[in-house]
C-alpha positions in Angstrom: 0.2 0.0 0.1 3.0 2.3 0.7 3.9 2.2 -2.7 0.7 3.5 -4.0 0.5 6.4 -1.9 3.9 7.5 -3.0 2.7 6.7 -6.8 -0.1 9.0 -6.1 2.0 11.5 -4.7 4.4 11.7 -7.1 1.3 11.9 -9.8 -0.6 14.8 -7.6 2.9 16.6 -8.0 3.3 16.0 -11.7 -0.6 17.1 -12.4 0.5 20.5 -10.3 3.2 21.0 -12.7 2.0 20.5 -15.8 -1.7 22.7 -14.8 -0.5 25.0 -12.6 -2.8 28.0 -13.5 -1.3 31.4 -13.9 -3.5 34.5 -13.0 -1.7 37.4 -12.2 -1.6 41.4 -12.7 0.1 43.1 -15.9 2.9 43.6 -13.3 3.1 40.2 -12.3 3.4 38.6 -16.1 6.2 41.5 -16.7 8.2 40.0 -13.9 7.9 36.4 -15.3 8.9 37.7 -19.1 11.6 39.4 -17.6 12.9 36.5 -15.3 12.0 34.1 -18.8 14.3 36.7 -20.6 17.0 36.2 -18.5 16.8 32.4 -18.0 17.5 32.8 -21.8 20.4 34.6 -21.6 22.2 32.7 -18.7 21.1 29.3 -20.6 22.7 30.0 -24.2 25.7 31.5 -21.7 26.2 28.2 -20.5 25.8 27.0 -24.2 28.2 29.1 -26.1 30.4 28.1 -23.4 30.2 24.3 -23.9 29.7 24.3 -27.3 31.0 27.5 -29.0 29.7 26.6 -32.3 26.5 26.8 -31.0 26.7 30.9 -30.8 27.0 30.8 -34.7 24.1 28.0 -35.4 22.0 30.5 -33.3 22.6 34.0 -35.2 22.3 32.3 -38.4 18.8 30.7 -37.6 15.6 31.5 -38.4 14.9 31.5 -35.0 15.1 29.7 -31.5 13.6 28.9 -28.5 14.9 28.5 -24.7 12.9 26.2 -22.1 13.0 25.9 -18.4 11.5 22.5 -17.3 11.0 20.8 -14.2 10.1 16.9 -14.0 9.7 13.9 -12.1 9.9 10.1 -12.6 8.6 7.7 -10.6 8.4 3.9 -11.8 6.5 3.7 -14.7 4.7 7.4 -15.0 6.4 11.0 -15.0 5.7 14.5 -16.3 7.1 17.4 -16.6 6.4 21.0 -17.1 8.0 24.6 -18.2 7.6 27.9 -19.7 10.1 29.5 -22.4 10.8 32.1 -24.9 11.1 31.7 -28.8 13.3 34.6 -30.6 12.3 35.3 -34.1 15.6 36.4 -35.9 14.0 37.9 -38.8 11.8 40.7 -36.7 13.3 40.4 -32.8 10.1 39.4 -31.8 9.8 37.2 -28.5 6.7 35.0 -28.0 6.2 33.1 -24.7 5.5 29.7 -24.6 4.5 27.0 -22.6 5.6 23.1 -22.4 4.1 20.1 -20.7 5.5 16.4 -21.1 3.8 12.9 -20.1 6.1 10.0 -20.1 5.3 6.2 -19.5 8.6 3.6 -18.7 10.9 2.7 -16.1 12.4 5.7 -14.4 12.6 7.6 -10.9 13.8 11.2 -10.1 13.6 14.8 -10.4 15.1 16.9 -13.3 15.6 20.7 -13.6 16.4 21.0 -17.7 17.1 23.8 -19.7 16.1 23.4 -23.5 17.4 25.2 -26.5 15.7 25.0 -30.1 17.2 26.0 -32.8 15.1 26.4 -36.0 16.9 26.3 -39.2 14.3 27.2 -41.5 11.6 29.9 -41.5 8.7 27.9 -42.5 9.4 25.2 -39.2 9.4 28.3 -36.8 6.2 29.9 -38.0 4.8 26.6 -37.8 6.2 25.9 -34.4 4.6 29.1 -33.4 1.4 29.3 -34.9 0.8 25.5 -33.9 2.7 24.1 -31.2 4.9 21.5 -31.8 4.7 17.8 -30.2 7.7 15.6 -30.1 8.0 11.8 -28.7 10.7 9.5 -28.0 13.3 9.6 -25.5 16.2 7.8 -23.5 18.2 9.5 -21.2 20.7 9.2 -18.2 22.0 12.2 -16.5 23.0 12.9 -13.1 24.6 16.3 -11.1 26.6 15.5 -7.9 26.7 18.3 -5.4 25.4 21.0 -7.9 28.9 20.3 -10.1 28.9 20.1 -13.8 25.7 19.2 -15.9 25.1 16.8 -19.1 24.4 18.5 -22.2 22.9 16.4 -25.1 22.2 17.7 -28.6 19.6 16.0 -31.1 18.7 16.8 -34.6 14.9 16.5 -35.6 13.7 15.3 -38.9 12.2 19.1 -39.2 15.3 20.6 -39.2 15.2 21.7 -35.1 18.5 21.3 -33.6 17.8 20.9 -29.8 20.3 21.3 -26.8 19.5 19.9 -23.2 21.2 20.7 -20.2 20.4 19.4 -16.6 20.6 22.0 -14.2 20.2 20.0 -10.8 19.0 16.8 -10.0 19.5 13.2 -10.5 17.4 11.2 -13.5 18.0 7.9 -14.9 15.2 6.7 -17.3 14.0 4.9 -20.7 10.8 5.9 -21.5 8.6 7.2 -24.4 7.4 10.9 -24.0 5.4 13.1 -25.3 6.1 16.7 -25.3 3.4 19.6 -26.5 4.6 23.3 -26.6 2.0 26.1 -27.1 1.9 29.8 -26.8 1.4 31.1 -23.2 -1.7 33.6 -23.8 -1.4 35.5 -20.8 2.5 36.3 -21.7 2.0 37.3 -25.3 
């Protein structure tokens, strides 16, 4: 019975991450936008230090997005949620977005990651901004010990999106099939 209680507690946590309503004043929304822009700059600095040619990729791309994501995985169920900002390099416009993911597969742990999406083609960027994006299939193993170091991974999607992902904190070991959905954040845009 104890295992069931832990699983229910973990699922409740995941539901909170994915379904957090955020109603606030214009000042609250401005503070969230500022925090997302700062997270973007810090993440890009981290990316450029680890992978110097990523700076050229970002500058020459149609656009790029940076997302902060927190997730938990307990036994066969997991999920994550987060927010980010996508920059259109042609017009310099920022679009604020949300993301959520549900995973099934064996795993245990908590993960705080930063994800950078680099859109090579304008048509793919436009589709991402207009319709969002759904992504699936994942295997991962990452660990950060005592807050030192981080793992970085690169993935190239068939659509021409380069994805870099950094663990921020925590310990995660999993092999799962994950569905991730990105969509515009109506409150922040």
